[in-house]
C-alpha positions as CSV (number, residue, x, y, z in Angstrom):
1,X,-7.0,18.9,33.0
2,X,-9.4,21.6,31.7
3,X,-10.9,21.1,28.3
4,X,-9.6,23.4,25.6
5,X,-11.8,24.1,22.5
6,X,-10.3,23.2,19.2
7,X,-10.6,25.1,16.0
8,X,-13.6,22.8,15.1
9,X,-15.6,23.5,18.2
10,X,-17.8,26.4,19.0
11,X,-18.4,27.1,22.7
12,X,-21.7,28.9,23.4
13,X,-21.8,30.7,26.7
14,X,-24.8,32.5,28.4
15,X,-24.7,36.2,28.0
16,X,-23.7,38.3,31.0
17,X,-26.2,41.1,31.7
18,X,-28.7,42.7,29.4
19,X,-26.4,44.8,27.4
20,X,-24.2,42.2,25.8
21,X,-23.0,43.4,22.4
22,X,-20.6,40.7,21.1
23,X,-19.3,42.3,17.9
24,X,-16.7,39.6,17.6
25,X,-19.5,37.0,17.2
26,X,-21.2,39.1,14.6
27,X,-17.9,39.3,12.7
28,X,-17.5,35.6,13.0
29,X,-20.9,35.1,11.3
30,X,-20.3,37.7,8.6
31,X,-20.8,35.0,5.9
32,X,-24.3,34.5,7.2
33,X,-24.8,38.3,7.3
34,X,-23.9,38.7,3.7
35,X,-26.1,35.7,2.8
36,X,-29.1,37.4,4.5
37,X,-28.3,40.7,2.8
38,X,-28.4,38.9,-0.6
39,X,-31.7,37.1,0.4
40,X,-33.3,40.4,1.5
41,X,-32.4,42.2,-1.7
42,X,-33.2,39.4,-4.2
43,X,-36.2,37.8,-2.5
44,X,-38.0,41.0,-1.8
45,X,-39.1,41.4,-5.5
46,X,-38.8,37.8,-6.6
47,X,-41.5,36.8,-9.1
48,X,-42.2,40.5,-9.9
49,X,-42.1,41.8,-13.5
50,X,-40.2,45.0,-12.7
51,X,-37.9,43.6,-10.0
52,X,-35.5,46.2,-8.5
53,X,-37.1,48.9,-10.7
54,X,-39.7,49.2,-7.9
55,X,-37.0,50.8,-5.8
56,X,-37.1,53.7,-8.3
57,X,-40.8,53.7,-9.1
58,X,-42.0,53.9,-5.6
59,X,-40.4,57.2,-4.7
60,X,-41.3,58.6,-8.2
61,X,-44.9,57.6,-7.7
62,X,-45.0,59.1,-4.2
63,X,-43.4,62.3,-5.5
64,X,-46.1,62.5,-8.1
65,X,-48.8,62.2,-5.5
66,X,-47.2,64.7,-3.2
67,X,-46.7,67.2,-6.1
68,X,-50.4,67.0,-7.0
69,X,-51.9,67.0,-3.5
70,X,-49.6,69.1,-1.4
71,X,-48.1,71.4,-4.0
72,X,-50.9,72.0,-6.5
73,X,-54.0,71.5,-4.3
74,X,-52.8,72.3,-0.7
75,X,-50.3,74.9,-2.0
76,X,-47.7,74.0,0.6
77,X,-44.5,75.9,-0.2
78,X,-41.3,74.1,-1.1
79,X,-38.7,76.8,-0.2
80,X,-38.6,78.0,-3.9
81,X,-37.4,74.6,-5.1
82,X,-39.2,72.7,-7.8
83,X,-41.7,70.5,-5.9
84,X,-40.6,67.2,-7.7
85,X,-37.0,67.8,-6.6
86,X,-38.0,68.9,-3.1
87,X,-40.1,65.8,-2.4
88,X,-37.6,63.4,-3.9
89,X,-34.9,64.8,-1.7
90,X,-37.1,64.5,1.3
91,X,-38.0,60.9,0.5
92,X,-34.4,59.9,0.0
93,X,-33.5,59.7,3.7
94,X,-37.0,58.9,4.9
95,X,-37.5,55.8,2.6
96,X,-34.2,54.3,3.9
97,X,-35.3,54.9,7.5
98,X,-38.9,53.5,6.9
99,X,-37.8,50.4,4.9
100,X,-35.1,49.5,7.5
101,X,-37.5,50.1,10.4
102,X,-40.2,47.9,8.7
103,X,-37.7,45.1,8.0
104,X,-36.2,45.0,11.4
105,X,-39.3,45.5,13.5
106,X,-40.4,41.9,13.3
107,X,-37.0,40.3,13.6
108,X,-37.8,38.0,16.5
109,X,-41.3,36.9,15.5
110,X,-40.6,36.4,11.8
111,X,-37.5,34.3,12.5
112,X,-38.6,32.4,15.6
113,X,-38.5,29.0,13.9
114,X,-34.9,29.6,12.7
115,X,-33.8,31.0,16.1
116,X,-35.1,27.9,17.8
117,X,-33.0,25.5,15.7
118,X,-29.6,27.0,15.4
119,X,-27.3,29.4,17.2
120,X,-26.1,32.6,15.7
121,X,-26.0,36.2,17.0
122,X,-29.6,37.4,16.7
123,X,-28.3,40.9,15.9
124,X,-27.2,39.6,12.5
125,X,-30.8,39.6,11.1
126,X,-31.6,43.3,11.8
127,X,-28.1,44.3,10.6
128,X,-28.8,42.5,7.3
129,X,-31.8,44.8,6.8
130,X,-29.7,47.9,7.5
131,X,-27.1,46.8,4.9
132,X,-29.5,45.5,2.2
133,X,-31.6,48.7,2.2
134,X,-28.4,50.6,1.4
135,X,-28.8,49.2,-2.2
136,X,-32.3,50.7,-2.5
137,X,-30.9,54.0,-1.1
138,X,-28.2,54.0,-3.8
139,X,-30.8,53.4,-6.6
140,X,-33.0,56.2,-5.2
141,X,-30.0,58.5,-4.9
142,X,-29.2,57.9,-8.6
143,X,-32.8,58.7,-9.4
144,X,-32.6,62.0,-7.4
145,X,-29.3,62.9,-9.2
146,X,-30.9,62.4,-12.6
147,X,-33.9,64.5,-11.7
148,X,-31.6,67.1,-10.2
149,X,-29.5,67.3,-13.4
150,X,-32.7,67.6,-15.5
151,X,-34.0,70.6,-13.6
152,X,-30.6,72.2,-13.3
153,X,-29.8,72.0,-17.1
154,X,-33.1,72.0,-18.9
155,X,-35.4,74.3,-16.8
156,X,-35.3,78.0,-15.8
157,X,-35.5,77.0,-12.1
158,X,-31.9,75.6,-12.3
159,X,-30.5,78.9,-11.0
160,X,-32.6,78.7,-7.8
161,X,-30.9,75.6,-6.3
162,X,-27.6,73.8,-6.1
163,X,-25.4,71.4,-4.1
164,X,-24.2,72.5,-0.7
165,X,-20.7,71.8,0.4
166,X,-22.2,69.9,3.3
167,X,-22.9,67.0,0.9
168,X,-19.5,65.5,1.8
169,X,-21.1,64.5,5.1
170,X,-23.8,62.4,3.4
171,X,-22.2,59.0,4.4
172,X,-22.1,60.0,8.0
173,X,-25.7,61.1,7.8
174,X,-26.6,57.8,6.4
175,X,-24.9,56.1,9.3
176,X,-27.0,58.1,11.7
177,X,-30.2,57.2,9.9
178,X,-29.2,53.6,9.9
179,X,-28.5,53.7,13.6
180,X,-31.8,55.4,14.3
181,X,-33.8,52.9,12.3
182,X,-32.0,50.0,13.8
183,X,-32.5,51.3,17.4
184,X,-36.3,51.9,16.8
185,X,-36.5,48.6,14.9
186,X,-35.0,46.7,17.8
187,X,-37.4,48.3,20.2
188,X,-40.4,47.3,18.1
189,X,-39.0,43.8,17.5
190,X,-38.8,43.3,21.3
191,X,-42.2,44.7,21.9
192,X,-43.8,42.7,19.1
193,X,-42.4,39.5,20.6
194,X,-44.4,40.2,23.8
195,X,-47.4,42.1,22.4
196,X,-48.5,41.2,18.8
197,X,-50.5,44.4,18.6
198,X,-47.3,46.0,17.5
199,X,-47.4,43.9,14.3
200,X,-50.3,46.1,13.2
201,X,-49.1,49.3,14.9
202,X,-45.7,49.4,13.1
203,X,-47.2,50.5,9.8
204,X,-49.3,53.2,11.5
205,X,-46.3,54.4,13.5
206,X,-44.3,54.8,10.3
207,X,-47.1,56.6,8.5
208,X,-47.8,59.1,11.3
209,X,-44.0,59.6,11.8
210,X,-43.6,60.6,8.2
211,X,-46.1,63.4,8.5
212,X,-44.3,64.6,11.7
213,X,-41.1,64.8,9.7
214,X,-40.4,67.6,7.2
215,X,-40.7,65.4,4.1
216,X,-43.6,67.2,2.4
217,X,-43.1,70.6,4.0
218,X,-39.9,72.7,4.8
219,X,-38.9,73.1,8.4
220,X,-38.9,76.8,7.8
221,X,-42.7,76.8,7.7
222,X,-42.8,76.0,11.4
223,X,-42.7,79.1,13.6
224,X,-39.6,79.4,15.7
225,X,-41.8,79.2,18.8
226,X,-42.7,75.6,18.0
227,X,-39.7,74.5,16.0
228,X,-38.1,72.9,19.1
229,X,-41.0,70.5,19.2
230,X,-40.5,69.4,15.6
231,X,-36.8,69.0,16.3
232,X,-37.5,66.5,19.1
233,X,-38.3,64.2,16.2
234,X,-34.9,62.6,15.6
235,X,-35.6,62.2,11.8
236,X,-36.4,65.8,11.3
237,X,-32.8,67.0,11.0
238,X,-31.5,64.2,8.8
239,X,-34.3,64.8,6.3
240,X,-33.9,68.5,6.4
241,X,-30.2,68.2,6.1
242,X,-30.4,66.0,3.0
243,X,-32.6,68.6,1.3
244,X,-30.1,71.2,2.3
245,X,-27.3,69.1,0.8
246,X,-28.9,68.7,-2.6
247,X,-30.8,71.9,-3.1
248,X,-29.1,74.3,-0.7
249,X,-32.4,75.1,1.2
250,X,-33.2,74.1,4.7
251,X,-33.0,75.0,8.4
252,X,-29.8,73.2,9.5
253,X,-28.6,74.4,13.0
254,X,-25.8,72.7,15.0
255,X,-27.9,72.6,18.2
256,X,-30.8,71.0,16.5
257,X,-28.5,68.4,14.9
258,X,-26.9,67.7,18.3
259,X,-30.3,66.9,19.7
260,X,-31.0,64.5,16.8
261,X,-27.7,62.7,17.2
262,X,-28.2,62.4,21.0
263,X,-31.7,60.9,20.6
264,X,-30.3,58.5,17.9
265,X,-27.6,57.2,20.3
266,X,-30.2,56.9,23.1
267,X,-32.6,54.9,21.0
268,X,-29.9,52.7,19.6
269,X,-28.3,51.9,22.9
270,X,-31.6,51.3,24.6
271,X,-32.9,49.3,21.6
272,X,-29.9,46.9,21.9
273,X,-30.4,46.7,25.7
274,X,-34.1,45.7,25.4
275,X,-33.5,43.4,22.4
276,X,-30.8,41.5,24.3
277,X,-33.1,41.1,27.2
278,X,-36.1,39.7,25.2
279,X,-34.1,37.5,22.8
280,X,-32.9,35.3,25.6
281,X,-36.3,33.9,26.4
282,X,-38.7,34.8,23.6
283,X,-38.4,31.4,21.9
284,X,-39.9,29.8,24.9
285,X,-43.0,32.0,24.8
286,X,-43.5,32.7,21.0
């Protein structure tokens, strides 16, 4: 008579093929997911004086540096928008992408001891980074709205910018950024498990990627002849679209956005594919 698992038993079976996305398992371990989200959010700034205020101070300090160097010294135009508002809007989507990518890029190596002791879907860990960084996104969004209101009400430049109706699509845009950062993070996590050089390369990749993204300059400053090259960067359109949503300025074209979404899906699917392949055996070689 075949054995039937009871409610108190968990049957662990080997995965079939490389692309094995068992979402039912992830849902079953949702309590662990929420626990990791809480850990990521609370522990990140534990024993700091300012705590979660760093989520607000970091983009403000970066905005100040960008304003002085790129607006005042380098004289890079900001599409007629106040530089502080322009850079804050650009950093909103970029910071979420960079923080999630950084958190998920060392998933396998950083949690090797845990993975070797107990079973749970490995995808839970990078997913926790995607969710926990939504809280920092919300705080930075609130900061942007406060600065937006100040410039709109108390300065003469208030008449030069305004919300776009496209802002209703912000949640979907956040989903795309989350999927892109998760996909690239899974790629880097798998590569780091095999080649530790990527531990040092990740920070450099994020830094160079930011300058290849229209965070500190408008996409309109790139000639149409070479704009297609900039659009091959899948983060270019999300960052440009967020600026368009909040200040009404930006080059947002459906064809460009379709390329960005297609590349996001490609990186996400291939990232899960490679992550599933590596996570099966990395504990034996880590």
